[in-house]
Every structure is written in structure tokens, then in C-alpha cells.
C-alpha positions in Angstrom: 93.3 36.6 102.1 94.2 40.2 101.3 97.8 41.3 100.1 99.3 40.8 96.9 102.0 39.4 94.9 104.9 40.4 91.8 104.7 37.9 88.4 107.5 39.3 86.7 106.8 39.6 83.1 109.4 37.3 81.7 107.4 34.2 83.0 105.9 34.5 79.6 109.1 33.6 78.1 110.1 30.5 80.6 110.0 27.2 79.8 107.9 26.3 82.7 105.1 28.5 81.5 105.1 27.8 77.6 105.4 24.1 78.7 102.7 24.1 80.8 98.9 23.6 79.4 96.0 25.9 80.7 95.2 24.2 83.3 98.5 23.8 84.9 98.9 27.5 84.4 95.9 28.0 86.6 97.9 25.6 89.2 100.2 28.0 89.0 99.3 31.1 89.3 97.0 30.0 92.4 99.8 28.3 94.5 101.7 32.2 94.2 98.1 33.5 95.3 98.1 31.1 98.3 101.9 31.4 99.2 102.1 33.2 102.9 104.4 36.6 102.6 105.2 36.7 106.2 106.3 34.0 108.5 103.5 32.8 111.0 103.4 30.0 113.7 100.3 28.2 114.9 99.9 25.1 117.8 97.7 22.0 116.5 97.5 19.0 119.1 100.4 20.9 121.0 102.4 21.1 118.0 103.9 24.1 116.8 104.4 24.7 113.9 105.6 27.9 111.6 105.0 29.0 108.1 107.7 31.0 106.3 107.4 33.3 103.2 106.3 31.3 100.1 104.9 28.2 102.3 101.6 27.5 102.7 99.9 23.8 103.9 96.5 22.6 101.6 95.8 19.5 100.5 94.5 17.7 96.9 91.5 18.2 98.0 91.8 22.2 98.4 93.2 23.1 95.5 90.7 21.6 92.7 87.9 23.6 94.8 90.2 26.6 94.5 90.8 26.2 90.9 87.5 24.1 89.9 89.9 21.6 88.2 90.4 17.6 89.4 92.9 16.7 92.2 94.6 14.3 89.6 95.5 17.2 87.8 96.7 18.9 90.5 98.8 15.9 91.5 99.8 16.6 88.4 100.7 20.0 88.2 102.3 19.4 91.7 105.1 17.4 90.1 105.8 19.4 86.5 106.5 22.6 88.7 109.3 20.2 91.0 110.3 19.0 88.1 111.4 22.5 86.7 112.0 23.2 90.4 109.5 26.1 90.7 108.0 24.5 93.9 108.7 21.2 96.5 105.5 20.0 97.8 106.0 17.6 101.1 102.8 15.7 102.2 101.5 14.5 105.5 98.5 12.2 106.9 96.4 14.9 106.4 97.6 17.8 104.3 100.3 18.9 102.1 103.1 21.9 102.5 104.2 23.5 99.7 107.0 25.9 99.3 107.7 28.6 95.6 111.3 28.1 95.5 113.0 31.5 95.5 110.3 33.0 96.5 112.2 35.9 99.1 113.7 36.8 95.5 110.8 37.6 93.9 109.0 38.8 96.3 110.3 40.1 99.5 108.1 42.1 101.3 110.7 44.8 102.2 112.0 44.9 98.7 108.1 45.8 97.5 107.9 48.3 99.7 111.1 50.2 99.3 109.6 50.2 95.6 106.5 51.1 96.4 107.7 53.9 98.1 110.0 55.5 95.8 107.3 54.7 93.1 105.2 57.3 95.1 108.0 60.1 96.3 108.9 59.6 91.6 105.1 60.2 91.7 105.0 62.8 94.1 108.1 64.7 93.2 107.2 64.4 89.1 103.1 66.3 90.3 104.7 68.7 92.6 107.1 69.8 89.8 104.8 69.6 87.1 102.3 72.4 89.0 105.1 74.7 90.0 105.6 74.6 86.2 102.1 75.4 85.7 102.1 78.7 87.7 104.7 80.0 86.8 103.4 79.4 83.6 100.3 81.0 84.6 102.4 84.1 86.4 103.9 84.9 83.3 101.4 85.2 81.6 99.8 87.3 84.3 103.2 89.3 83.9 102.5 89.9 80.5 99.3 90.1 80.6 99.5 93.4 83.4 102.6 95.2 81.6 100.3 95.1 78.7 97.7 97.0 80.8 99.9 99.3 82.0 101.3 100.6 78.2 97.5 100.3 76.9 96.7 102.7 80.1 100.1 104.8 79.2 99.7 104.9 75.7 95.7 106.4 76.4 97.5 108.7 79.4 100.6 109.9 77.0 97.6 110.6 73.8 96.9 114.3 73.8 93.6 115.3 74.8 91.1 115.0 71.9 90.4 118.7 70.4 86.9 120.5 71.2 84.6 121.0 68.1 85.1 124.0 66.6 81.6 126.4 66.2 81.0 127.2 62.8 78.3 129.8 62.5 75.2 128.9 60.9 73.8 130.2 57.6 70.1 131.9 56.8 69.4 128.5 55.5 70.7 126.5 58.2 69.0 128.4 60.1 65.5 128.4 58.5 65.7 124.9 57.9 66.3 124.5 61.3 63.0 127.2 62.2 60.4 124.9 60.0 61.8 122.1 62.0 61.0 123.1 65.3 57.6 125.1 63.8 59.1 127.7 64.8 56.9 131.0 62.9 59.5 133.8 62.9 62.0 136.0 61.1 65.4 134.1 60.9 67.0 136.9 59.2 66.5 138.6 62.9 68.6 135.6 64.3 71.3 136.0 61.8 71.4 139.6 61.7 71.6 140.2 65.6 74.5 137.4 66.3 76.7 138.1 63.0 76.6 141.7 64.3 78.0 140.6 68.2 80.4 137.8 66.2 78.6 135.0 67.6 78.8 135.7 71.4 76.5 134.9 73.9 76.3 136.1 77.4 80.0 137.8 76.2 80.6 134.3 75.6 81.6 132.1 72.2 78.5 130.3 70.7 78.8 126.5 71.0 75.2 125.3 69.7 72.8 127.7 67.9 70.3 125.2 67.6 70.3 125.3 71.5 70.7 129.5 71.3 67.0 129.3 69.0 65.2 127.4 71.2 66.3 129.4 73.8 65.5 132.3 71.6 61.8 131.0 71.3 60.7 130.3 74.6 62.0 133.7 75.7 59.5 135.6 73.0 56.9 132.6 74.1 57.5 133.9 77.9 57.5 137.4 76.5 54.8 137.2 74.4 52.0 138.4 76.4 54.8 141.7 78.0 53.8 145.0 76.8 57.3 145.6 76.6 59.3 144.1 72.8 60.6 141.0 73.0 63.0 141.1 70.9 64.8 144.3 72.1 64.5 142.7 75.4 66.3 139.7 74.0 68.3 142.1 72.2 69.0 144.0 75.4 69.8 141.7 77.5 71.5 138.5 75.7 69.9 134.9 75.2 71.7 132.0 76.8 72.4 128.7 75.8 
């Protein structure tokens, strides 16, 4: 059998449940599970039989097999449930027709379907609302972050450009120390005197890096060491580029 049935929680408070033994409770639940949820019909020995919702055809033996109880406990349970108005039991020569009273009231398939559709729709609407809320939150957070980035970019654009480090002419002591560092065996006084005299300019441009000028000065001297001309004089005439 397929499908499902509804069992109301209020059953726990009903006297039919409280006054039943464990075995009788098993029979009660089994009856609910066996009852047909739709109208069915079949023909047996040329006779048309109809089963309505809440009914099913069974036997004492069949119920005993399904519940694992004795036939006597099944009969006792059915009589008790009839006394409570829970069901009716009509016996024939070969079987028994059991009808659960008020089945339509509690197990109406259309009502169950409507309830399911309503619950599913409510669940879908809630999920959609939560999803839209999450998307909106993410979008707002993104806008805030973009706003921060724009503010940072704007601040950086408006910030004043860093000033170039101002050139400071070296002292004779500094030049002497650098000569020793690069193993330049020459008189540092010549370098300091020359650039002091021309205002620390290289090719008529303000000097930017005096150490680079020293290295160029050394390289030019090396290139001209075999020349018949005076290397110092040539460098003084041409200027030493950085």
C-alpha cells in the first residue's frame, strides 16, 4: 500500500487511547493504516463491491498476521473500539468490513492536498523572501565597499604629490669616505672644489645624485688614463653627467 494518513495529536488525550492496552493501540494504528483513502470497487463472483474512504475488507486472521497478535486480542480490540464509536465491524462468512467512523472529517484527501499546497506555498514564499533579503544585504554591502573604495581613490587623487628630495651638497668628509668605499684612488678635493665652484651642476642642470657623479667621474678618468690629454681638464671642459 502507498500513501499516508493523518494522526491527530489529540488522540493522546482521548479515552480510547488512554484506556487501551499496548496491543490494542497497535491494532488501532494498523486499522488507520489499512483504511482506504479513496473509493474503490471490484467484482467478486459476479457481485459488485464498493469500498468507501475509511473502509477496508479484512479478517481476524489477516489482522492477527499484520499485528503479530492473537485472534482473541484482535476480537477484543474491535469490540472495544466499536463501543467507543471509533469504528463499525460487519462480519460475513469469509471476511469482515471495517469502517472508521468520521474518516472524512479527519482524513479528507482534498483537505490534505489543500493543506500541503498551502504549506508548500508558504515555505516557497518564505524561502524567496529570505533569498531576496540576502541579495539586498549583499548588494548594500557591495555599495558600501564601493563607496569606501571611491573615497580612498578620491582622497589619493586629491592628496598632494610627494615632494622630491632636495639635493644637499656633500661635505669633503663624505666624498672622501665614498672614494674609499669604491676604491677610487684620487684626490676628493678636486671633485668638491670643481662642483662647489659651478654650483653643483652637471651639464648646466642641478645635480641630483653626487655619488653617481663620482662614479661617472671615476669611469671617465679610467677611460682617459691612456690619453695624452689631461683627463681632469677634459672632464672639467665637458662636464660629468650623472
